[in-house]
C-alpha positions as CSV (number, residue, x, y, z in Angstrom):
1,X,138.7,96.5,113.1
2,X,139.8,93.1,114.5
3,X,138.5,93.2,117.6
4,X,141.1,92.4,120.6
5,X,140.6,89.4,122.6
6,X,140.6,89.4,126.8
7,X,142.8,87.2,128.7
8,X,140.8,85.6,131.0
9,X,140.2,87.1,134.1
10,X,140.6,86.1,137.6
11,X,136.9,86.0,138.5
12,X,136.8,83.4,135.4
13,X,139.2,81.6,137.1
14,X,138.0,81.1,140.4
15,X,134.1,80.5,138.2
16,X,136.3,77.4,136.5
17,X,137.6,75.6,139.8
18,X,134.9,76.4,142.1
19,X,132.8,74.1,138.6
20,X,135.4,71.5,139.3
21,X,135.1,71.0,142.8
22,X,131.0,71.5,142.4
23,X,131.2,68.3,140.1
24,X,133.6,66.0,142.2
25,X,131.2,66.8,145.3
26,X,128.4,65.2,143.4
27,X,129.4,61.8,144.4
28,X,128.5,62.6,147.6
29,X,125.3,62.9,149.4
30,X,124.4,66.7,148.2
31,X,123.4,69.5,150.4
32,X,121.3,71.9,149.5
33,X,124.5,74.1,149.9
34,X,126.2,72.6,147.6
35,X,123.6,72.9,145.1
36,X,123.0,76.8,145.6
37,X,126.7,76.2,144.5
38,X,125.6,74.8,141.7
39,X,123.0,78.1,141.3
40,X,126.1,80.7,141.3
41,X,128.0,78.5,138.8
42,X,125.6,78.5,136.5
43,X,124.7,82.5,137.1
44,X,128.5,83.3,136.7
45,X,129.0,81.2,133.7
46,X,125.8,82.7,132.0
47,X,127.5,85.8,132.9
48,X,130.8,85.1,130.6
49,X,128.8,83.7,128.1
50,X,126.6,87.1,127.5
51,X,129.7,88.9,127.7
52,X,131.3,86.6,124.8
53,X,128.3,86.9,122.4
54,X,128.3,90.5,123.3
55,X,131.8,90.6,121.8
56,X,130.8,88.2,118.7
57,X,128.5,90.1,117.4
58,X,130.4,92.7,117.7
59,X,132.6,91.0,114.8
60,X,130.1,90.2,112.7
61,X,128.4,93.6,112.8
62,X,132.3,94.4,111.8
63,X,132.6,92.3,109.1
64,X,128.9,93.1,107.6
65,X,130.4,96.5,107.6
66,X,133.5,95.8,105.5
67,X,131.7,93.7,103.0
68,X,129.1,96.8,102.2
69,X,132.5,98.8,101.9
70,X,135.2,96.0,100.1
71,X,132.6,93.1,98.9
72,X,135.7,91.3,97.4
73,X,138.6,91.7,99.7
74,X,135.9,90.7,102.6
75,X,133.6,87.5,100.8
76,X,135.8,84.9,101.8
77,X,135.6,85.9,105.3
78,X,132.4,86.7,105.4
79,X,131.0,83.6,103.9
80,X,132.8,81.6,106.6
81,X,131.7,83.7,109.6
82,X,128.0,82.9,108.5
83,X,128.6,79.0,108.1
84,X,130.2,79.5,112.3
85,X,127.3,81.3,113.3
86,X,124.8,79.0,112.3
87,X,126.9,75.9,113.4
88,X,127.1,77.8,116.6
89,X,123.7,78.5,117.0
90,X,122.5,74.9,116.1
91,X,124.8,73.7,118.7
92,X,123.9,76.3,121.4
93,X,120.3,76.8,121.3
94,X,120.3,72.6,121.5
95,X,121.8,72.6,124.5
96,X,119.3,75.4,125.7
97,X,116.2,73.1,124.8
98,X,117.7,70.7,126.5
99,X,117.9,72.5,129.7
100,X,114.6,73.5,129.2
101,X,112.9,70.0,128.9
102,X,115.3,68.6,131.8
103,X,114.0,71.3,134.4
104,X,110.6,70.5,132.9
105,X,110.6,67.0,134.1
106,X,112.5,67.8,136.7
107,X,109.4,71.1,138.1
108,X,106.6,70.4,135.6
109,X,105.6,72.1,132.8
110,X,105.8,75.9,134.4
111,X,109.6,74.9,134.9
112,X,111.6,77.9,134.6
113,X,115.4,77.4,133.8
114,X,116.8,80.2,135.9
115,X,114.4,79.3,139.0
116,X,114.5,75.7,139.8
117,X,112.3,74.6,142.3
118,X,113.3,70.5,142.6
119,X,117.0,71.1,142.1
120,X,118.1,67.7,143.9
121,X,115.9,65.2,141.6
122,X,118.3,62.9,140.8
123,X,116.2,61.5,137.7
124,X,115.1,64.5,135.3
125,X,118.2,64.9,133.8
126,X,118.4,60.6,133.3
127,X,114.7,60.6,131.9
128,X,115.5,63.4,129.2
129,X,119.4,62.1,128.5
130,X,119.4,58.9,128.5
131,X,115.8,57.5,128.1
132,X,115.3,54.0,125.7
133,X,114.3,55.0,122.2
134,X,113.7,58.6,123.6
135,X,117.1,59.9,124.8
136,X,118.7,63.3,123.7
137,X,121.9,62.1,125.5
138,X,123.4,60.4,122.0
139,X,122.1,63.5,119.5
140,X,123.9,65.8,121.8
141,X,127.3,63.4,121.8
142,X,127.2,63.6,118.2
143,X,126.3,66.9,117.6
144,X,129.7,68.1,120.2
145,X,132.0,66.0,117.8
146,X,130.7,67.4,114.8
147,X,131.1,71.0,115.9
148,X,134.2,70.2,117.4
149,X,135.8,69.1,114.3
150,X,134.7,71.2,111.8
151,X,135.0,75.1,113.8
152,X,139.1,73.5,114.9
153,X,140.1,73.4,110.7
154,X,138.6,77.2,111.0
155,X,141.4,78.6,114.1
156,X,144.7,78.8,112.5
157,X,146.7,78.9,116.1
158,X,147.4,75.3,116.8
159,X,147.8,76.4,120.7
160,X,143.8,77.9,120.5
161,X,142.9,74.7,118.7
162,X,144.0,72.6,121.6
163,X,142.3,74.6,124.4
164,X,138.9,74.6,121.8
165,X,139.7,70.4,121.3
166,X,139.7,70.0,124.8
167,X,136.4,72.4,126.2
168,X,134.5,70.3,123.5
169,X,135.8,66.7,124.6
170,X,133.0,64.5,124.5
171,X,136.3,61.4,125.6
172,X,135.6,60.1,128.9
173,X,138.8,60.4,131.7
174,X,140.9,57.9,132.2
175,X,141.5,58.7,135.6
176,X,138.2,57.5,136.7
177,X,135.9,54.2,136.7
178,X,133.2,54.4,134.3
179,X,132.1,50.9,134.6
180,X,131.1,50.4,131.2
181,X,129.4,53.6,130.9
182,X,129.4,55.8,127.4
183,X,129.8,59.7,127.8
184,X,126.3,60.5,127.9
185,X,125.5,58.1,130.9
186,X,128.8,59.4,132.8
187,X,127.5,62.8,132.2
188,X,124.4,62.5,133.4
189,X,123.1,59.2,135.1
190,X,122.0,60.3,138.4
191,X,123.1,64.0,137.7
192,X,120.8,66.4,139.7
193,X,119.0,68.9,137.7
194,X,120.6,72.1,139.0
195,X,124.2,70.3,137.9
196,X,122.4,69.1,134.5
197,X,121.8,72.6,133.7
198,X,125.1,73.4,134.7
199,X,126.5,70.8,132.6
200,X,124.7,72.0,129.4
201,X,125.6,76.0,130.5
202,X,129.2,75.7,130.5
203,X,128.4,73.7,126.9
204,X,126.9,76.4,125.6
205,X,130.0,79.0,127.0
206,X,132.3,76.7,125.3
207,X,131.0,76.7,122.2
208,X,130.5,80.6,122.0
209,X,134.4,81.0,123.1
210,X,134.8,78.6,119.8
211,X,133.2,80.7,118.1
212,X,134.7,83.5,118.8
213,X,138.2,82.6,118.0
214,X,136.8,81.7,114.8
215,X,135.9,85.5,114.6
216,X,139.1,87.4,115.6
217,X,140.8,85.3,113.2
218,X,139.1,86.1,110.1
219,X,139.1,89.8,111.3
220,X,142.9,89.6,112.1
221,X,143.1,88.3,108.5
222,X,141.2,90.6,106.7
223,X,143.1,93.3,109.2
224,X,146.7,92.5,107.2
225,X,145.5,93.0,103.5
226,X,144.2,96.7,104.3
227,X,146.5,100.0,103.9
228,X,148.2,101.0,107.6
229,X,151.5,101.5,106.9
230,X,152.5,105.4,108.6
231,X,154.3,106.1,105.1
232,X,153.1,105.5,101.8
233,X,155.6,105.6,98.8
234,X,155.5,104.6,95.1
235,X,157.2,102.3,93.3
236,X,158.3,101.3,89.6
237,X,159.3,97.9,89.4
238,X,160.5,97.2,85.0
239,X,160.6,94.0,84.2
240,X,163.9,95.6,82.6
241,X,166.2,99.1,83.0
242,X,167.9,98.6,79.1
243,X,165.6,97.6,76.3
244,X,166.4,96.5,72.8
245,X,165.1,99.1,70.2
246,X,161.7,98.1,68.7
247,X,160.6,96.3,71.5
248,X,158.7,97.2,74.6
249,X,159.4,98.8,77.8
250,X,157.2,98.0,80.6
251,X,157.4,98.4,84.2
252,X,154.8,98.0,87.6
253,X,153.5,101.4,89.0
254,X,152.1,100.6,92.7
255,X,152.5,101.3,96.0
256,X,154.5,100.1,99.3
257,X,151.8,97.2,100.3
258,X,149.6,96.7,97.5
259,X,146.1,95.8,97.4
260,X,144.9,93.9,95.2
261,X,140.9,94.6,95.4
262,X,141.7,98.5,95.8
263,X,143.8,100.0,92.3
264,X,145.6,102.8,92.5
265,X,145.2,105.3,89.3
266,X,148.3,105.9,87.9
267,X,149.1,109.2,85.4
268,X,152.3,109.0,83.3
269,X,152.9,112.6,81.3
270,X,149.4,113.7,82.9
271,X,147.9,110.6,81.1
272,X,145.5,107.6,82.5
273,X,147.3,104.7,82.6
274,X,144.4,102.4,81.6
275,X,145.9,99.1,83.0
276,X,143.1,97.3,86.3
277,X,147.0,95.2,87.2
278,X,149.1,98.6,87.4
279,X,151.3,98.0,83.9
280,X,152.4,100.7,81.7
281,X,153.8,99.7,78.5
282,X,154.9,101.6,75.7
283,X,157.3,101.2,72.1
284,X,160.5,102.3,72.3
285,X,161.3,103.0,69.0
286,X,164.9,105.6,69.8
287,X,167.6,104.4,71.3
288,X,169.2,106.4,74.9
289,X,168.2,107.3,78.0
290,X,164.7,107.9,79.1
291,X,162.9,109.0,82.3
292,X,159.4,107.4,83.4
293,X,157.6,111.0,85.2
294,X,153.9,110.4,86.8
295,X,151.9,110.0,89.9
296,X,149.9,107.2,91.9
297,X,146.9,107.9,93.4
298,X,144.8,105.8,95.9
299,X,142.5,105.9,98.7
300,X,143.3,104.9,102.1
301,X,141.9,103.1,104.9
302,X,140.8,106.0,106.6
303,X,139.0,107.0,102.9
304,X,141.4,109.7,102.2
305,X,143.3,110.5,98.9
306,X,147.0,109.8,98.9
307,X,149.4,110.8,96.2
308,X,153.0,109.7,95.5
309,X,154.9,111.1,92.5
310,X,157.6,108.5,91.1
311,X,160.2,108.6,88.5
312,X,162.4,105.4,87.1
313,X,164.9,105.9,84.5
314,X,165.7,103.5,81.5
315,X,168.0,103.1,78.3
316,X,166.7,101.7,75.1
317,X,169.6,100.1,73.4
318,X,170.5,98.7,69.2
319,X,169.7,95.2,68.8
320,X,172.9,93.5,70.0
321,X,174.7,90.2,70.8
322,X,178.0,88.3,71.9
323,X,179.2,85.6,70.1
324,X,183.1,83.9,70.5
325,X,185.0,81.3,69.9
326,X,186.2,80.2,73.5
327,X,189.9,79.0,71.4
328,X,190.4,81.8,68.8
329,X,188.4,83.7,66.0
330,X,188.5,80.9,63.3
331,X,186.8,77.9,63.0
332,X,188.4,74.8,62.4
333,X,186.6,72.2,60.0
334,X,186.3,67.9,61.9
335,X,186.5,69.4,64.4
336,X,184.2,70.2,68.2
337,X,185.0,74.5,68.4
338,X,183.8,74.5,72.2
339,X,181.5,78.7,71.6
340,X,180.0,81.0,73.6
341,X,176.8,83.1,72.8
342,X,174.9,85.5,75.0
343,X,172.8,88.8,74.7
344,X,172.8,91.0,77.8
345,X,169.5,91.7,79.7
346,X,168.6,88.2,77.9
347,X,168.3,84.8,79.6
348,X,170.2,82.2,77.5
349,X,167.2,80.5,77.7
350,X,165.3,82.8,75.4
351,X,168.0,82.7,72.7
352,X,167.4,80.7,69.7
353,X,171.2,80.4,67.9
354,X,171.4,78.3,65.0
355,X,174.8,78.0,62.3
356,X,174.9,77.6,58.3
357,X,178.0,75.7,57.3
358,X,178.2,73.2,59.9
359,X,176.1,71.8,62.9
360,X,175.4,73.9,66.4
361,X,175.1,72.0,69.5
362,X,174.1,73.9,73.0
363,X,175.6,72.4,75.8
364,X,173.5,74.9,78.5
365,X,174.2,77.8,80.0
366,X,175.0,79.6,76.7
367,X,177.7,77.0,76.3
368,X,177.3,75.6,72.6
369,X,179.8,73.2,70.6
370,X,180.5,74.3,66.3
371,X,181.6,71.6,64.4
372,X,182.0,73.1,60.6
373,X,181.8,71.1,58.0
374,X,184.5,71.8,54.9
375,X,187.6,74.0,55.1
376,X,187.5,77.3,52.7
377,X,183.6,77.7,53.9
378,X,182.7,80.4,56.3
379,X,180.4,79.3,58.9
380,X,177.9,81.7,60.0
381,X,176.3,81.6,63.7
382,X,172.5,83.0,64.2
383,X,171.5,84.8,66.9
384,X,168.0,85.7,68.0
385,X,166.0,86.0,71.5
386,X,162.2,85.6,72.1
387,X,161.7,88.6,74.0
388,X,158.0,90.5,75.0
389,X,156.0,86.9,72.9
390,X,158.3,87.6,69.8
391,X,161.5,86.5,68.1
392,X,163.6,89.6,67.4
393,X,167.3,88.7,65.6
394,X,170.1,90.3,67.4
395,X,172.8,89.6,64.7
396,X,175.2,87.6,62.4
397,X,178.2,86.3,63.1
398,X,180.8,85.1,60.6
399,X,184.0,82.7,61.2
400,X,186.4,81.4,58.4
401,X,186.9,78.0,58.7
402,X,190.1,76.5,58.3
403,X,192.1,73.0,58.6
404,X,193.3,71.7,62.0
405,X,197.3,72.0,62.3
406,X,199.6,69.8,61.8
407,X,200.2,68.5,65.7
408,X,203.9,67.5,66.8
409,X,205.3,64.1,67.2
410,X,206.3,63.5,71.3
411,X,207.6,60.1,72.8
412,X,205.5,60.2,76.3
413,X,207.7,59.2,79.3
414,X,206.8,59.3,83.4
415,X,208.3,62.0,85.1
416,X,208.6,60.2,88.6
417,X,205.8,62.0,90.4
418,X,203.3,60.6,88.7
419,X,202.7,63.2,85.5
420,X,203.7,63.1,81.9
421,X,206.8,64.4,80.0
422,X,206.9,64.4,76.3
423,X,210.8,63.8,74.9
424,X,209.8,66.0,71.3
425,X,214.1,65.9,70.3
426,X,217.6,65.5,72.4
427,X,218.9,64.0,74.8
428,X,217.3,60.9,75.9
429,X,218.1,57.8,78.5
430,X,218.0,54.3,76.8
431,X,215.8,53.1,79.8
432,X,213.3,55.7,79.0
433,X,212.9,55.7,76.3
434,X,212.3,51.4,76.0
435,X,210.5,52.1,79.1
436,X,207.6,54.2,76.9
437,X,208.3,52.2,73.3
438,X,204.8,54.4,71.9
439,X,204.8,57.8,69.2
440,X,202.1,59.9,70.4
441,X,201.1,63.4,68.3
442,X,199.2,65.9,69.5
443,X,198.4,70.1,68.6
444,X,199.2,71.5,72.3
445,X,200.7,75.0,71.6
446,X,199.2,76.5,74.9
447,X,195.6,77.5,73.1
448,X,194.5,74.1,72.1
449,X,195.0,71.0,73.2
450,X,194.0,68.1,70.6
451,X,195.4,64.9,70.7
452,X,196.2,62.6,67.2
453,X,196.3,59.4,66.5
454,X,199.8,57.9,65.1
455,X,199.3,55.3,62.2
456,X,203.1,54.8,61.7
457,X,206.5,56.4,61.2
458,X,210.2,55.3,60.1
459,X,213.5,55.9,62.2
460,X,216.6,55.9,60.9
461,X,219.8,54.4,62.5
462,X,223.6,54.8,60.8
463,X,226.2,51.6,61.3
464,X,229.7,51.8,62.1
465,X,230.4,52.5,58.5
466,X,228.0,55.3,58.0
467,X,225.7,53.6,56.1
468,X,221.6,54.5,56.8
469,X,219.2,51.5,58.2
470,X,215.8,52.6,57.8
471,X,213.2,50.9,60.0
472,X,208.5,51.3,59.0
473,X,206.5,50.9,62.0
474,X,202.7,50.4,61.4
475,X,201.5,51.7,64.2
476,X,202.7,53.7,67.1
477,X,204.3,51.5,68.4
478,X,208.6,50.5,67.8
479,X,208.7,47.2,66.3
480,X,210.6,44.3,67.8
481,X,213.6,45.4,65.5
482,X,213.2,49.6,66.5
483,X,213.8,48.0,69.4
484,X,216.9,46.1,69.3
485,X,218.4,49.1,67.2
486,X,217.7,51.1,70.3
487,X,219.2,48.7,73.2
488,X,222.7,48.1,70.5
489,X,223.0,52.1,70.7
490,X,226.0,53.0,72.9
491,X,225.9,56.6,75.0
492,X,225.9,59.8,72.4
493,X,224.8,58.0,69.7
494,X,222.1,58.9,67.4
495,X,218.8,57.8,65.5
496,X,216.0,59.8,63.6
497,X,212.5,59.3,63.3
498,X,211.2,60.7,60.9
499,X,207.8,60.0,58.3
500,X,205.3,60.6,60.9
501,X,202.0,59.7,60.1
502,X,199.0,60.6,62.2
503,X,195.2,61.5,61.8
504,X,193.0,64.1,64.1
505,X,189.6,64.3,65.1
506,X,188.7,65.6,61.7
507,X,189.9,61.7,60.0
508,X,192.4,63.2,57.9
509,X,195.6,61.6,57.9
510,X,198.9,63.7,57.0
511,X,202.3,62.8,57.6
512,X,204.3,65.7,59.8
513,X,207.2,67.2,58.0
514,X,210.8,67.7,59.7
515,X,212.2,64.6,62.0
516,X,212.7,64.0,65.2
517,X,216.7,64.0,66.4
518,X,216.7,61.6,69.7
519,X,220.4,61.2,71.5
520,X,221.1,58.1,73.8
521,X,222.3,60.0,76.7
């Protein structure tokens, strides 16, 4: 189980402060009392390091136990822990060997790191760390940098990463005059033996701290995946609660918290379900309402067998689909008829829709455009759905194909408010008529709104003797002669627009029945 981190104690804070003060006094004439202070700090840091080492050993032991119990889940964290252990031991042991070399340089071959005689020696640290060709200071500098860069990538908390980077920093302080010295010269040149040993002991403490942060993260992340809740319930997650006859009912059965490395055992109708993924499937051969009943068993973190019963209702229906013309129950030849196609419980992206007797174009989200080719020939739309890895037919739908109805002719004019009015006969002001000289036609019965293009028409005026004066236009516009005849009409006079020829989107030209009766108002 994860080890709880302990906050920095007041005692440790005092030790850190003493360390800073003592280091600042190195520039002075170091007295024996000050050197004794280094010994005190050295012993305190060593105690702190020993405690951290014991905590880390406990986490390693816990990881070892979890690795034995559940290697699939723990292997990645365990291997990462072994990597950080090797890295940390390597730097820790290197610092320990440097401490021994400095003390032996100061006290002789029988020098003891725990009992330094020549603590004030200013040459031993420089000789070991900075001697040309054999100085180990550069090696230590590179080892600290390598360790720091690798270990901070293993810690998730950004605040802890900053602390580790600060503790193991090899940058020279910006606030002091280094006189061109590098890191190792700044740290060890003319440094008393006692102070140099204390510096290296602090480095060892920082290494164990960084190692512990990585181990706490690894242990915590494993703990998140354990089943450690005070209430467990069984859940059935069906892929769909409505199933088409002949299709499969599929459901995932699991505890409230799923553990991919500790799969539960599932029983349906007293029979064990043979599935590593917790998937239950059965072919549905009958329609109606059904209930899936069973129970699930799983070991919890304490090794106890936990059982939970479950049941899930589902419905099996016959294959069905819905295809509707958005306008009416017939299709018009040569025209883009909007259609809607849907199948209950099936996404529109999984549908396969085809049409015979014309073309069918998808517009997305279950919308289509059907364009039949011939009047009098039925258009058949076939719908199939791709479900459970296979294509199943959902229905065939037949539509009668008709010719587009004839449009109604009109004269469009401005209603004075930016809109359009359509005059289809009756009284109209002469100015309005002359300002809108073109003739239009459309099917706009409130359901359909299909524009037609007028190809030509004929006007019939009457002179004072009652004689009819026909005038033919070969486009949708009034001719100059027709406009003059309109201008010559006095209020209350009338004329007729007849023989209107129009062509629709189906490409069929037709002559409209009837005539438009126009009276000048």
